N, C-alpha and C positions, 0 to 999 in steps of 0.2 A: 584493448580490442579484439574484439570475436574475428576467429579462422576464417568464416565463409567472409569476411568484410576485407581482410589486409589488403590485397590486390586491390581494390576498389580506389582507383584516384580521388583524394580528396576526401577519403572515409576516416582518417586521421586525425581532421580537423572538427568533423562531425562528431565523432567520440569524446574527443577533447570539450567542446563546446556542452555537450548533454550530461559529461560526468562532474563540469563546471556549476551545471545549471543544479545537477542533484547533490552536492556536496554544500552548497546553498542553500536549499530545501532540508537537509538534514540537520543543518547547522541551526537555522531559525527554531526549529524544535526540541533541540539537544539542551534544553534547561526543562522538559517534561512538561511543555504547552499543549495546549490539545487543539483542535481543527475544526475550523468552520470553511463551508465550500461558499463561496459569494457573498450573495448577499442574506443567506438562509440564517435562520435565530438559532437550528439547531447544532451542538458542540458535538463534534464526533471526537471518541480515543485516536488515540493515533498506531500505528501499524506501520511499519515498513512493508514497501510491495515493491514488485517488480517494475521498473517504467521501460522507456525506450533504450536498446541499446545494451539491457540488461543491467541498468542502474538501480541504486537502491534509493526509493521515495517514498517519505512521509504518504501516507496516507488514511482514509476513516478507517478505523478496525472491522467497520459493517461490513466494507467490501460495497457500500454506495456506489455508484458510479460518477467520476468525475469527468465530465463533456470532454471528450476531444483529446482528453491526457494534459489537460494545458495546468504548469504547474502553478500558474499565476491564478487559479481557479479555487485553491487553498490557500488558509490563511491561518497564521497560529493566534491562540486563541488563550484568554487564562481564564477564562470560565470554568464552571464545573461542566459537566458532560450532560449532555439533555438527551440524545438517543438513546431510544429504548433499545433498539437491536447492540448495539455497540453495551451499554450497561449491563444489555442480559448476557453478552459475551464474557463482558470482565468477572461476571457473577458468578457463571456456569464454571464447575470444574473442571480438569480436561478430562479426557475420557480415558476411563483406564485401558480398555481394552479395544481393537475394532469388530464393530460388530460383523456379523456372517449375513451379506446380503444374498446367497444364493445358496440357503443348508442344501448339503449333497442329500438326494436322493436314497433312502435305503432300501437296501437291496434285501433282496426275498430267499 
């Protein structure tokens, strides 16, 4: 439980409920299932994301929004990943170094 809600009456029960929902979602994807949102035909790769109360939940690796943070909107799917963004992320090598966003001005 977060320190900022430790003294809020009833917050322990809320956190326990969120933890149970998150644990069930993680278990549903534990065998390597991919993810489909509602009735969409697009299948996403799965990445762990931070959900309500700091709980970790499986979500689309491409970070496409899932309306309302509804844990019931995402469903495990056994088919291959079809999301172009997820496929691109999976095939991209990790960056070896951070690019300099604001180069330092050369001094004269």
